[in-house]
C-alpha positions as CSV (number, residue, x, y, z in Angstrom):
1,M,2.7,8.9,10.0
2,K,0.8,10.7,7.3
3,L,3.1,9.1,4.7
4,L,2.3,5.6,6.1
5,A,-1.4,6.3,6.1
6,R,-1.2,7.4,2.4
7,F,0.8,4.3,1.5
8,I,-1.8,2.1,3.1
9,S,-4.6,4.0,1.2
10,V,-2.8,3.5,-2.1
11,V,-2.0,-0.2,-1.8
12,T,-5.5,-0.9,-0.6
13,H,-7.2,1.0,-3.4
14,P,-10.7,-0.4,-3.8
15,L,-10.2,-1.1,-7.5
16,L,-7.5,-3.6,-6.6
17,L,-9.9,-5.7,-4.6
18,A,-10.6,-8.1,-7.4
19,T,-6.9,-8.6,-8.3
20,Y,-6.0,-9.2,-4.6
21,L,-8.8,-11.6,-4.0
22,F,-8.3,-13.8,-7.1
23,S,-4.5,-13.8,-6.7
24,L,-5.1,-15.1,-3.2
25,F,-7.4,-17.8,-4.5
26,A,-5.0,-18.8,-7.2
27,W,-2.2,-19.2,-4.6
28,L,-4.1,-20.8,-1.7
29,Y,-7.5,-22.0,-2.8
30,P,-7.7,-22.9,-6.6
31,P,-11.3,-24.3,-6.3
32,A,-12.5,-20.7,-6.1
33,M,-11.1,-20.1,-9.6
34,F,-13.1,-22.9,-11.1
35,P,-13.6,-23.6,-14.0
36,V,-10.3,-21.9,-15.0
37,P,-7.4,-24.4,-15.2
38,E,-4.3,-23.7,-13.2
39,R,-2.2,-23.2,-16.3
40,S,-4.4,-20.3,-17.2
41,F,-4.4,-18.6,-13.8
42,R,-1.7,-16.0,-14.8
43,G,-3.5,-14.9,-17.9
44,V,-6.9,-14.7,-16.1
45,L,-5.3,-12.7,-13.3
46,M,-3.8,-10.3,-15.8
47,L,-7.2,-9.9,-17.5
48,I,-8.9,-9.2,-14.1
49,F,-6.2,-6.6,-13.3
50,I,-6.6,-4.8,-16.6
51,C,-10.4,-4.9,-16.6
52,T,-11.1,-4.1,-12.9
53,F,-8.2,-1.7,-12.2
54,L,-6.5,-0.3,-15.3
55,L,-9.6,0.4,-17.4
56,P,-11.5,2.1,-14.4
57,V,-8.4,4.2,-13.6
58,I,-8.3,5.3,-17.2
59,N,-12.0,6.1,-17.1
60,V,-11.5,8.3,-14.0
61,Y,-8.5,10.0,-15.6
62,F,-10.7,11.1,-18.5
63,F,-13.2,12.5,-16.0
64,K,-10.3,14.5,-14.6
65,V,-9.1,15.6,-18.1
66,F,-12.6,16.9,-19.0
67,G,-13.0,18.7,-15.7
68,T,-15.8,16.5,-14.2
69,I,-13.7,15.9,-11.1
70,S,-11.1,18.1,-9.5
71,S,-8.6,15.3,-8.8
72,M,-8.1,11.6,-9.1
73,S,-9.0,11.2,-5.4
74,M,-12.4,12.8,-5.9
75,P,-12.6,14.6,-2.6
76,L,-16.2,15.8,-3.0
77,R,-19.2,13.5,-2.9
78,K,-20.9,15.0,-6.0
79,E,-17.7,14.4,-8.0
80,R,-17.8,10.7,-7.3
81,I,-21.3,10.0,-8.6
82,A,-20.6,9.9,-12.4
83,P,-17.3,8.0,-12.2
84,F,-18.8,5.5,-9.7
85,L,-21.7,4.9,-12.1
86,M,-19.4,4.4,-15.0
87,I,-17.2,2.0,-13.0
88,A,-20.3,0.0,-11.9
89,I,-21.4,-0.3,-15.5
90,L,-17.9,-1.3,-16.6
91,Y,-17.7,-4.0,-13.9
92,A,-21.1,-5.4,-14.9
93,V,-20.1,-5.5,-18.6
94,I,-16.8,-7.2,-17.9
95,T,-18.6,-9.9,-15.8
96,Y,-21.1,-10.5,-18.6
97,L,-18.3,-10.7,-21.3
98,L,-16.4,-13.2,-19.2
99,H,-19.6,-15.2,-19.0
100,A,-20.5,-14.9,-22.7
101,K,-17.2,-15.0,-24.4
102,L,-15.2,-17.3,-22.2
103,G,-18.1,-19.7,-21.5
104,L,-18.0,-19.1,-17.7
105,G,-21.4,-20.0,-16.1
106,F,-23.1,-18.0,-13.4
107,Q,-22.9,-21.2,-11.3
108,D,-19.1,-21.1,-11.4
109,P,-17.3,-19.8,-8.3
110,L,-15.2,-17.3,-10.2
111,V,-18.2,-15.7,-11.7
112,K,-20.0,-15.7,-8.3
113,F,-17.2,-13.8,-6.7
114,L,-17.2,-11.3,-9.6
115,L,-20.9,-10.8,-9.1
116,I,-20.4,-10.0,-5.4
117,I,-17.7,-7.5,-6.3
118,D,-20.1,-6.0,-8.9
119,A,-22.6,-5.6,-6.1
120,L,-20.0,-3.9,-3.9
121,V,-19.3,-1.4,-6.7
122,L,-23.0,-0.8,-7.2
123,A,-23.5,-0.3,-3.5
124,A,-20.6,2.2,-3.5
125,F,-22.4,4.2,-6.2
126,I,-25.8,4.1,-4.5
127,V,-24.6,5.2,-1.1
128,T,-22.6,8.0,-2.7
129,L,-25.9,9.5,-3.9
130,W,-26.5,10.4,-0.2
131,M,-23.2,10.5,1.5
132,K,-19.4,10.2,0.9
133,A,-19.0,6.8,2.5
134,S,-15.5,5.3,2.7
135,V,-15.1,3.1,-0.3
136,H,-11.8,1.8,1.1
137,S,-13.7,0.6,4.2
138,L,-16.4,-0.9,2.0
139,A,-14.0,-2.8,-0.1
140,T,-11.9,-4.2,2.8
141,G,-15.0,-5.0,4.8
142,G,-16.4,-6.9,1.9
143,L,-13.2,-8.8,1.3
144,M,-13.0,-9.7,5.0
145,V,-16.5,-11.1,5.0
146,M,-15.9,-13.1,1.8
147,L,-12.8,-14.7,3.3
148,A,-14.5,-15.4,6.6
149,M,-17.5,-17.1,5.0
150,L,-15.5,-19.0,2.4
151,N,-13.0,-20.2,5.1
152,S,-16.0,-21.6,7.1
153,M,-16.9,-23.7,4.0
154,T,-13.4,-25.2,3.7
155,E,-12.4,-28.4,5.5
156,N,-8.9,-27.4,6.4
157,G,-9.4,-23.7,7.0
158,V,-6.8,-22.8,4.4
159,L,-7.9,-19.2,4.4
160,F,-7.7,-18.7,8.1
161,Y,-4.4,-16.7,8.1
162,P,-5.4,-14.6,5.1
163,L,-8.7,-13.9,7.0
164,L,-6.7,-12.7,10.1
165,G,-4.6,-10.6,7.7
166,S,-7.7,-9.1,6.2
167,I,-9.1,-8.2,9.6
168,L,-5.9,-6.4,10.5
169,L,-5.8,-4.7,7.1
170,T,-9.4,-3.5,7.5
171,G,-8.5,-1.9,10.8
172,L,-5.4,-0.3,9.4
173,V,-7.3,1.1,6.4
174,M,-10.1,2.5,8.5
175,T,-7.5,4.1,10.8
176,A,-5.6,5.5,7.8
177,R,-8.7,7.1,6.3
178,L,-9.6,8.8,9.6
179,Y,-6.0,9.9,10.2
180,L,-5.8,11.5,6.7
181,Q,-9.1,13.3,7.6
182,V,-10.6,12.3,4.2
183,H,-13.6,10.8,5.9
184,T,-15.5,11.2,9.1
185,F,-16.0,8.4,11.6
186,K,-19.6,7.9,10.4
187,E,-18.5,7.7,6.8
188,V,-15.9,5.0,7.6
189,V,-18.3,3.0,9.6
190,V,-21.1,3.2,7.0
191,G,-18.7,2.1,4.3
192,F,-17.5,-0.9,6.4
193,C,-21.0,-2.0,7.4
194,L,-22.3,-1.7,3.9
195,G,-19.4,-3.7,2.5
196,C,-20.0,-6.4,5.1
197,L,-23.7,-6.5,4.5
198,V,-23.4,-6.8,0.7
199,S,-20.8,-9.6,1.0
200,V,-22.9,-11.5,3.6
201,I,-26.0,-11.4,1.3
202,G,-24.0,-12.3,-1.7
203,M,-22.2,-15.3,-0.1
204,I,-25.5,-16.6,1.4
205,Y,-27.5,-16.2,-1.8
206,L,-24.8,-17.4,-4.2
207,F,-23.1,-20.1,-2.2
């Protein structure tokens, strides 16, 4: 059971949120990738994976090398503050560079979703100043809300089944984090509620 809980935690790592979300859009709902043409989807997804997962992981690894954190999982709240701040800055810079260098406008859906993800990362940093909220729950809760609200905007409900999957996944992730005893019930719930709140505000304001 513990092995399964760890597996769920690994494959739902918060830094993979952007890759999963945009891969889903490229597969089922291409309008959310606008203005990127379909022939460029693979390249953009690879860029998103490198910028939102690989680079932050390397950043955290260097924190480990220099002794700022005790392990890559950052079990202590205070350990998380500096890496989370750096990741928040990195995400913001990446979004700006996509806007400035690739000519993507802030009115484009792809950039809007990146901005919501940026806000989720920033929220994770801010809440960590006070408590060790579950970032896994924050990420999956945010993803679930984005899919729910976007699905309500589509005519054919093409994201309905992914939405159901995200609801199930969120429950599994929260259960896994509790089972592994890496978070308290309060920390899991706070993370989930914060992720939902940020995504709701972002979707209402941007869309």
